[in-house]
MARSE-320577 format. One record per residue: x, y, z of N, C-alpha, C, CB in turn; residue in three letters. Coordinates in steps of 0.05 Angstrom, whole numbers, plus 5000, padded with zeros to 4 digits. Glycine has a CB too. Example, Ala and Ser with C-alpha at 12.3 -4.5 7.8 and 13.67 -1.06 7.14 Angstrom:
BEGIN
526448865156524649105156526449345156522649115181ALA;525749555142527349795143525850015157528249885114SER;
***
This chain:
BEGIN
719648178597718947978577717548118553717147758589MET;717647978530716348078506714047898498718448108483LYS;711748018494709247868488708147948462707247898511TYR;707247758446705947818420703247688422707647698395TYR;701147858420698347768424696847798397696947928446ILE;695247598390693647608366690647558373694547398345ILE;689047768370686147758373684947868348685247928399ALA;683047718336681947798310679147888310682347578292GLY;677847918334675047998335674548188358673247738338GLU;672148298359671448488380671648358408668648598376ALA;670748118411670847988437673747938445669347718436SER;675447868426678247828431679648088440679647708407GLY;678748308428679748568436679148628465678648798417ASP;676648568473675848608501677448448520672848548505LEU;677648188515679048008533682148048532678447718527HIS;683048118508685848188504686648428520686548218475GLY;684948628521685548878535685848828565683449098530SER;684048658576684248598604686648428611681648448614ASN;687348248593689748088597692248258596689947858576LEU;692348448578694648638575694948798601694248818551MET;692748898612692849048637694348888659690049128647LYS;693548628660694848458680697748398674693248188683GLU;698348358649701148308641702948548648701448248611LEU;701948788642703449028649703649068680702049278637PHE;701548988694701649008723703548808736698748968734LYS;703448568726705148348739707948338728703748088734GLN;708348458704711048458692711648748684711248268667ASP;712948908702713449188697715149238672714849308721PRO;716649028664718349058640717048948614721048908644ASN;714448898615713148778593713148958568710248718600ALA;713848838545713548968519711448808503716348978503GLU;709548948492707348798479706848918451704748818496ILE;706848738431705848798404703348628400708048748382ARG;701348738386698848588385697248648360697148648409PHE;695648458352693448488333690948498349693448248311TRP;689348708347686948738363685348978355687748748393GLY;684549128376682849358370683249598388679949278371GLY;681249768389681450018404681949968434678950178400ASP;680549768445680849718474683749638481678949498483LEU;684849468465687649388470689549618466688449148452MET;688949778446690750008440690750208463689950148414GLU;688450238476688150418499689950338522685250438508THR;690250078525691849968548694850038544691549668550VAL;695850028519698650078514699749878494700250068540GLY;702349858492703549688473703449798444702249418474GLY;703949628425704049718397701949558380706849688385THR;700049698369698049578352699249528324695449758349LEU;699149278316700249198290698149208268701448908291VAL;695849078273693549088255690949088271693648848235LYS;689049238261686449258274684649028265685049528268HIS;683048918284681348688277679248748255679948578302TYR;678549008252676449068232677448998204675749368234ARG;680048978201681248908174681748608172683749058170ASN;680848458192681448168192679047988191683048098216LEU;676648098197674247928202672947858175672348068220ALA;673447618165672047528141670447278149674147448118PHE;667747298146665947098156664646948132663747208174MET;664446688133663146538113665046458090660846698101GLY;664346238077666046118057666546308033664745858046PHE;664446438023664746608000666546848006661946707991ALA;666146968030667747208037670647128040666647338062GLU;671146898052673946808055675246768028674046538072VAL;673846638009674946587982675546857968672946427965VAL;673647047970674047307957676447457969671447477961GLN;677047417994679147568007681647388013678147688033ASN;681847167998683946978004686747108002683746747985LEU;687147267982689847397978690547568002689847567952LYS;688547728012689047898036689647728060686548068042THR;688147508064688647328087691447208086686547108088ILE;692247108063694846988060697047198064695146858032LEU;696647438055698547658059698847728089697847908043ASN;696547718103696547778132698047558147693647788142ASN;697747308139699147088152702247128147698146818141ILE;702947188122705747218116706947458132706147278086LYS;705547678133706447908147706647858177704548148142PHE;704747708188704747648217707247488224702247488224CYS;707947288208710347128213712847308213710546898192LYS;713047478193715347658191715547848215715147828165GLN;713147948224713148138246713847998272710348258249ASP;712947748276713647598300716647548300712147328301ILE;717747468278720647408276722247658283721347308249LYS;721447888273722848138278722748218307721848358260ALA;720448168320720048248348721348038367717048268354PHE;721347788359722547568374721447558403725547598375SER;718847508406717647508433718347268450714647528430PRO;718147298476718547078494716046898494719047168523ASP;713747008488711246858487709446968466709846858515ALA;708146788450705946868432703346788445706346748403ILE;701446968447698946908460696746938439698347108484ILE;695346718434693146708415690546738430693146448398PHE;688746908421686146938433683946848414685647228443ILE;682846608418680746498401681546518371678046648406ASP;679746618353680446668325682046448312681946938323TYR;680946198313682545958306683445938277681045718312PRO;681746028258682445998229685146118223680346128212GLY;685746348235688246488231690346398252687846798234PHE;689546388277691446328298692646048297690146368325ASN;691145858289692245578288694345558266690045378283MET;694045718244696145718223698745838234695145878199ARG;698446058249700846188260702146008282700146458272ILE;700445868297701445688318703145468306699145578335ALA;702245358284703645138271706445238263702045048245ASP;706645468251709145588243710945658267708745838225TRP;709645788287711145888311712445668326709246048329ALA;711045438329712145218344714645108330709944988347LYS;714445088304716744988289719145178291716044948259LYS;718545438294720645648296721845658325719545918288GLU;720545508343721645508370720445708390724545548369GLY;718345848382717046038400715145898420715346248384PHE;714846008444713045898464710245998457713845998493LYS;708345808455705645868446703645828468704945688422THR;701946028472699946038493697246098480700546248516HIS;695145938486692545978475690546048497691545728459TYR;689546298496687646398516684846408502688446678527TYR;682946258514680246228503680446028479679046498493ILE;679945778486680145558467678245588444679645298481SER;679145508420677245478398675045278406678645388371PRO;672645318397670445138406670444878391667745278403GLN;672644728393672944478379671044258390675844378379ILE;669944308414668044118425665344138411667644168455TRP;664944358396662444398380662744288352661644688380ALA;665044348340665544238313668544258308663944398291TRP;669444118287672344098280673943988304673344378272LYS;672943778316674343648338677143548330672743428350GLU;677343498304679943398294682243598297679743308265ASN;681543848304683544058309685243988334682244328312ARG;684243798350685743728375688543638368684143508390ILE;688943508345691643408337693543648335691443248311LYS;692543858321694244098317694744238344692944288297ALA;692644248361692944388386695044238404690244398401ILE;694843978405696743828421699643858410695943518421LYS;699843888384702443918371703644198374702243838342ARG;701844398371702844678367702444858391701544798344ASP;700944778411700344958434701644858459697244988438VAL;703345028471704744948496702944968520707245118500ASP;701245178521699545228544696845318535700845438564HIS;694745178544691945258537690545348562690445018524MET;689245588561687745698583684845708575688845988591TYR;683245548589680445518581678645678599679545218582ILE;676245758589674445938603671745808609674046188588ILE;671245568599668745428603669245178619667245368577LEU;667745128641668444898659668444628645666544898682PRO;666544578626666344318614668744258595663744288600PHE;670144468588672444428570674744278583673544698560GLU;674844288609677044148623676843838619677044208654LYS;674443728623674043448618674443378589671243358627ASP;673543558571673843508543676743478535672643738526PHE;678443658545681343648538682843428553682643918543TYR;682343418579684043248596683142958596684143348624GLU;680542908599679542638600679142508573676842628615LYS;678142668554677542558528680042548510675442718514LYS;681842758513684042788494686842788508683743038478HIS;686942748534689442718548691342958542690842458540ASN;690143198545691743448540691243628564690943578513PHE;693343688579693043848603692444138596695643838620ALA;690444258611689644538606689244668634687044558589VAL;689144938634688545088658685845228655690845298663ASP;684045168674681445308675681845558691679245128687PHE;681445788678681946048692679446208698683746218674VAL;677046098691674646248695673946408670674846428719GLY;671646528670670746668645671346968648667746628640HIS;672747078628673547368630671147558628675447438608PRO;668847458619666547638618665647728646664147498604LEU;666147558665665447628693666947878701665947398713ILE;669547878695671148118702670248358685674148058696ASP;669748318660669048538642666448668651668748438613ALA;664548508661662048618670662248738698659848388670ILE;663548598716663748698744665448948746664948478762HIS;667448978729669349198732668549448715672049108723ASN;666349428700665549658684664249868702663649568661ARG;664350128693663050338709660050278710663550618696PRO;658850328733655950278736654350478718655150298765GLN;652350368705650650538688648750708705649050368668THR;648650958699646651138711644051098696647551438711ASP;642250948707639750868693638151108684638050688710ALA;637751298701636151538695637451698672635751708719LEU;640051738674641451888653641351738627644351948662ALA;641651478627641651318603638951328590642451018610PHE;636851298605634051318594633651588582631951258616ARG;634551798595634152068585635752108559634952278606LYS;638152008558639952048535638651928510642651918540GLU;637251708513636151568490633051588489636951278489PHE;631951778504629151828502627451588509628351938475ASP;628251428529626651198538624751298559628450968548LEU;622251188559620351268579620551078603617451258568ASP;618551088621618750938646617950638644616951068667ASP;617050558621616250278618618650088619614750238591ARG;618349838628620549648628621549608599619649378640PRO;624149558597625449528571625849228564628249668571VAL;625049158539625748898528627948948507623248758515ILE;630348848513632648888495632548678473635248868511ALA;633248768449633448588426636348578417631548678402LEU;637548348418640348318410640448138386642148198434LEU;640348248362640048088337642647998324638548248318PRO;644948038337647447948325649048178313646947738303GLY;651048118297652848318287653148328257655548288299SER;652248118242652648118213649948188200653647838204ARG;650048328177647648428165645548218159648348568139LYS;646347998147644447788140643147678165645747568124GLN;644747638185643747528211641847728224646147468230GLU;642647978225640948188238638248198224642348458237ILE;638248208198635648228183633847998189636248238153SER;634847758189633247518194632147518223634947268189LYS;633847588242633047578270631047798277635547598288MET;631548038267629748258274627048228262630948528265LEU;626848098239624248048227622447898246624647888201GLU;623547688260622047538279621647688305623347278285GLY;623847798316623647938342621648158342626448038350MET;621648318320619848548319616948478314620848738298LEU;616448228306613748138300611948128324613747868286SER;613048148348611448128373611148398387612547918391VAL;612248608376612248868390609448958398613649078373VAL;607648938380604849028385603448868406603249028359SER;604448628413603148468433603948548462603848168429ASP;605948728464606948798491607049108494609748678496PHE;604649238494604649528495605649648521601849628490PRO;605749478542606649578568609649578571605349418590ASP;611049498549613949488549614949648525614949188549TYR;617549738527618749868504621049688494619750158511GLN;621249658468623249488455625549658446621949328432PHE;627949568452630349718444632349528429631749838469VAL;632949598405634849448389637749528397634449488359ILE;639349328403642149378408643749368382643349168429ALA;644649598373646149608348649049518351646049888337GLY;649949368331652749278332654649498323653149028314ALA;656949528335658849738327659849708299661249748346PRO;659649468288660649418261658649508239661149128257SER;656249588247654249668227653449968229651749498229GLN;652950088207652050368206649150398214652550488179GLU;648450638225645650688233643850658209645450968245TYR;644750738185643050738161642050448155644650838137SER;643550248162642649978158640249908175644949778163PHE;640250008200638049948219635450108213638949998247TYR;635650318198633350488194630850338183633950718175GLN;631350138167629149978155627449838176630249778136GLN;628549808201627149658222625849848242629149478236PHE;626150108238625250288259622650438252627450498264LEU;621150328233618650468225616450438245617850368199GLY;616350208259614150158278614350338302614049858286LYS;612150388315612250528341613250338362609450648348SER;614050448385614950288408617550148403612850088416ASN;619150248384621850128379623950348381621849978351ILE;625950298397628250488399630750348389628550588428LYS;632750498384635250388374637650518389635650438343PHE;639450348399641750448413644250298403641550418445ILE;646150438393648550308381650850298400649350448355SER;652250068400654850038414654650108444656850218401ASN;652350048456652050088485650549848497650550358491ARG;651249608487649749368495649849318525650849128480THR;652149358537652349298566650649498582655249318575TYR;650649758574648949948587645949868584649450228576ASP;645249788560642549698555641749458572642149638525LEU;643449258573642849028589642649088619645048808585LEU;644149288628644049358656641349478665646249558662SER;639749568645637149678652634849508641636849968642ILE;635449298627633449138613631948958633634648958591ALA;629348918627627648748643627548458631624748858644HIS;627948448605627948188591629348228564625048068587ALA;629948008550631448038525630847798506634448048530ALA;630847868480630947668459633747678447628647718437LEU;635147448447638047448442638747248421639647408467VAL;640147328400641247148381643446978393642247298356THR;643446718387645446538399648246628395645146248388SER;649946578414652746668413653546768441653146898393GLY;655846898443656746998469654747178483659347148465THR;653047318467651147498479649147358497649547638457ALA;648647098493646846958511648046938539646346668500THR;650746898540652046888566652247158579654846768563LEU;652847368563652947638573650347718586653747838551GLU;648147658572645447718582644947588608643347638561THR;645647328611645247188636646947308659646046888632ALA;649447388653651147508673650147778682654047528663LEU;648547918666647248158674644648108688646748338649PHE;644047848692641547758706639047848692641647858735LYS;639047828666636747898650635347648638637548098626VAL;632947588646631547358634631447378603628647338645PRO;631947158589632247178560630946938546635147198553GLU;630346978521629646768502631846768481626746808490VAL;633046538476635146508457634046448429637246298466VAL;634946588409633746558382635946498361632246818375CYS;635146338342636946298319635446208295639146078326TYR;635946338272634846248246636846308225632046378240LYS;637846098212639846138191638846058164642345978198GLY;640546098144639945998117639245698118642346048098ASN;637245608104636245338106638445128100633845288087TRP;639945178079642044988071644244988093643245058043ILE;645145228101647245248122646345108148647945548128SER;643745138155642745018179642744708177639845118185TYR;641944608153641944318150644744198152640744248122GLN;646744348141649544258143650444268172651344438125ILE;649944498185650844528213649544318231650044808223ALA;647044258226645644058243646943788242642744038234LYS;648243728219649543468216652443468226649543388186ARG;653643708227656443728237656543768267657843958223ILE;654743938277654844008306652843828321654144308310ILE;653843688341652243488355651643568384653643218355THR;651643828389651143928417648143908423652144208420LEU;647543878449644743868458643444148457644543758486LYS;645144358460644044628462645744808445643944728491TYR;644645048438646245248423647145478441644645348400ILE;645845508464646645738481648645658502644145858495SER;650545828508652645768527651445728555654745988528LEU;649245868561647945838587647145548592645446028589VAL;645745438572644845158575647144958573642745098553ASN;649145018556651344838554652944818580653244928531LEU;653345038593654945048618653444908640655545328626ILE;650844948642649244828664648244548656646845008671LEU;648644478631647944208621644944148624649543998635ASP;643244348621640344318621639144568609639244258650LYS;636644548600635344778587634244968609633044688569GLU;635845178613635045388632633645608617637545498647ILE;634745688594633445888577632345748552635546118569VAL;630045838544628745718521630245788495625745808519LYS;630645588478631945618452629945588430634345428449GLU;629545798414627745788391629545778366625746028390LEU;629745538354631545488332630145438306633445258339ILE;630945568285630045538258626945558256630845258247GLN;625445348250622545368247621145438273621445108236ASP;622345378296621145438322621245738327622445288344ASP;623045878313623246168316621146298299626146268308PHE;618746318310616446438296614846618316614546218284ASN;613146778305611646978321610246848345609747128304THR;608846628340607246508362609046418385605746258351LYS;611246278379613046188399614546408414615045988387ASN;615346608398616746838411614946978431617747048389ILE;612347018423610447138440610046978466607747178426ARG;609646718463609146538485611546538505608646258476THR;613946508494616346488511616946758524618646388496GLU;616546978510617047238522615047288545616747458501LEU;612547208541610547238562611347088587607847148553GLN;612546848583613346678606615546818623614446408595LYS;617546928609619847048625619047308637622247078607ILE;616747418631615747658643614147608668614147818624LEU;613547348673611947278698613847258721610447008693THR;613047348745614847358769616047078776613347468792PRO;614346878776615346608784617546508766612946408784GLU;617046538739619046438720621646598722617946458691HIS;621346858726623747028729625346958753622847328731ARG;624046908776625446838800627046588797623446808824GLU;625946388784627346128780629746178762625445918768ASN;629446328741631546388722633946528736630646558699LEU;633346718753635446868766637046688786634247108782LEU;635646498798637146308815639046138799635146118830LYS;638146058775639845898757642246068747638245788733GLN;641746328743643946498734646046528756642846778727TYR;645246528781647246538803648946278802645846568830ASP;647646058798649145798796651045798772647145558794LEU;650145918750651845938726654346088732650246078703LEU;654146318746656446478752658346328771655546748766GLU;657246178789658946008807660545808790657245858828GLU;659245678771660645478755662745598737658645328737LYS;662445848731664445988713666946068728663146228701LEU;667046028754669546058769669946328781671745998751GLY;667946508780668246768793670146958778669246728821GLY;670947168792672647368779675647278778672447628795GLU;677147428762680047388761681247238738680847258786GLY;679747188716680747038694683347158682678647008672ALA;683247418678685647558666688047548684684947848659SER;687447588710689647578730690947298731688447638758ASN;689247088731690346818733691946748707688046618737LYS;690846828684692146758659694846898657690346838635THR;694947158663697447298662699547178681697047598670ALA;698647098705700446978725701646718714699046938751ALA;699846558702700746298691702746328668698346128682LEU;702146528651703946578628706746668638702746788609ILE;706746858656709246958667710846738682708747198686ILE;709346578698710646358712711946158693708646208730LYS;710646108670711745908652714346008639709745848630SER;714846278639717146398626719446438645716346648613LEU;719046398671721146458690722346208702720146638713THR;
***
C-alpha cells in the first residue's frame, strides 16, 4: 500500500516516526511519502518537506508568510496526486491539514486523521469539516471519545496516547553520565520547561528564574528548545545555580526531582516521567483576554483535563508570580505532596490506555484498506 503522511510540527514528527515504523512492520510492501522531520526521515520513506519550513505561529506571522503557505498547499495537492496514495494520514497540524483533507475527500482519496485537532478547546465548528472530510479519526485522549461520539455523533477510534510508547521505548538515560556531561552536581534537579517560541520563553523564564535564590539546595536546569539557538538563552544564564541543556528534555526529565512547566504537551510528558510539576502560563494581555473568552475549558494542562480535576497546580497570567511560584514549588518538594501526585500520575497513565498507540493505529489503517 501507498501512504502519504503530513506532520507539520516536532511532536508530529515524533508520533509520525513511530507510526511509520509500525506501517513498515505490518505492511512489508508499504511505500511512504511524508511531510515531517528528522525522526520520520530516519525511519525511511521519502521526505517531501521538513516541518521547520512549515511552522508559522500567530496571526501576524501567518499573514507575512501567506504566499509561502498557499504555495505549500498547492504543491502538496500536486504531490499527492502524482503519488496517488491508498491512504492520506494527517497528524494534528489542523490549519494546513484540514485544507488538504477538504480537497482530498473531493478527489476521492481515503483520509485518516491521527491525533485529533483540539476542537474541544476551541473552533468546535470544525466538527462539520471533520465529519465531511475525514473517513477515520484516531484519538489519543480518553475524553475525546464522548466529545465526538456522544456530542457530535461521529465514530472515532481511541488508540491510547503515543507519548507512552515514545517514553517507554526510549533508551534509558545513564544518570551519572548525563550529570557529568553537563556538569551537574549531586543536588536534586528542578527542570524548567519554558516552551519553544522566543516570546513565550522570555516571559516564562522571567518568572521561573525569579525563585532560584530561594532554593539553594537544588539546581535549576533550563530545557532548551531545538528550534532556538544557544545565543538566545545566554541572556538568562547570568545567575548562579542555573544550567542549560538543549534538545535533551527527556533525558533531563528522567533525572529531575521537580519541574516548572509551560502549559502544553510538556505538562503531560512531565507527568509520564513521574516528575511533580507546577504548570505555568502567562501570555500577552490582549491575547489572554481573547483566549479566555473563546476557550471555555476548566483547566489548561492535559494532566488536569484528562483526570477532570486539579492534580497539578496551574499558575495562569497574574497568578504566575514569584510568591505563588515559590509557594507551589515548595509544596511539590514535600514528601507527602509528592507521594499523592505520583499516585495520580499512575491513574493518569491508566486512563491514557497504556502502550501500543502506534501499533493500534497502523493496524486500523491497514485493515480499512483491505
